[in-house]
C-alpha positions in Angstrom: 85.7 -3.7 180.6 88.1 -6.3 178.8 91.5 -5.7 177.7 92.2 -5.1 173.9 93.1 -7.8 171.8 96.7 -7.4 170.5 97.5 -9.3 167.1 101.2 -10.3 167.3 101.1 -11.5 163.6 101.3 -8.2 162.4 104.9 -7.6 163.8 106.3 -10.6 162.4 105.0 -9.9 159.0 107.5 -8.8 156.2 106.7 -7.0 153.2 107.8 -8.0 149.6 110.2 -5.1 149.3 112.3 -6.1 152.2 112.4 -9.8 151.0 113.3 -8.9 147.9 115.9 -6.3 149.0 117.6 -9.1 151.2 117.6 -11.5 148.3 119.2 -9.0 146.0 121.8 -8.0 148.4 122.8 -11.9 149.1 123.8 -12.3 145.3 127.3 -13.0 144.7 127.8 -10.9 141.6 131.4 -12.0 141.0 130.3 -15.5 140.9 127.3 -14.6 138.6 129.4 -12.8 136.1 132.0 -15.6 136.0 129.2 -18.1 135.5 128.1 -16.1 132.6 131.3 -15.9 130.9 132.7 -19.4 131.4 129.3 -20.8 130.5 129.5 -18.8 127.2 132.8 -20.5 126.5 132.1 -24.1 127.8 128.9 -24.2 125.6 130.2 -22.6 122.5 131.5 -23.9 119.3 135.0 -23.3 120.0 134.8 -25.4 123.1 132.9 -28.2 121.1 135.4 -28.2 118.4 138.7 -28.1 120.5 137.9 -29.9 123.6 134.9 -32.4 123.2 135.9 -33.5 119.7 138.9 -35.2 121.1 136.7 -37.4 123.2 135.1 -40.5 121.7 131.4 -40.1 121.5 131.2 -36.8 122.8 130.3 -35.0 119.7 128.0 -35.8 116.5 128.6 -33.7 113.7 128.6 -30.1 115.3 126.5 -30.9 118.2 127.4 -32.7 121.4 125.7 -35.8 122.3 124.3 -36.7 125.8 127.7 -37.9 126.8 129.1 -34.3 125.6 126.6 -32.3 127.5 127.3 -34.2 130.6 131.1 -33.7 130.2 130.3 -29.7 129.5 128.2 -29.5 132.7 130.5 -31.4 134.8 133.3 -29.1 133.8 131.3 -26.0 134.3 130.3 -27.1 137.9 133.7 -28.1 138.9 135.1 -24.5 137.8 132.1 -23.0 139.6 133.1 -24.6 142.7 136.6 -23.8 142.4 135.7 -20.0 141.8 133.2 -20.1 144.7 136.1 -21.0 147.0 138.4 -18.4 145.4 135.8 -15.8 146.0 134.9 -16.8 149.4 138.5 -16.7 150.6 139.2 -13.4 148.8 141.4 -14.5 146.4 139.6 -13.4 143.5 
């Protein structure tokens, strides 16, 4: 008689719950919270009126121009990089 065929692929498969569980457990919740709060401030009318309006060509009326949006995104990214470093080294 012949030996039974063993399918090794079944041992390597993972289910959706294990993948989603690993994904959720790897989320940095501190950084996500600070991203939300800082994003709400940077993209608010207060920031546009107080910071962006001091730069030439960054605001047209009440709305930021393309240059103003780029400035907002650069500031947002720099703050996120700084916060990520603070969180990784347990300073925050």
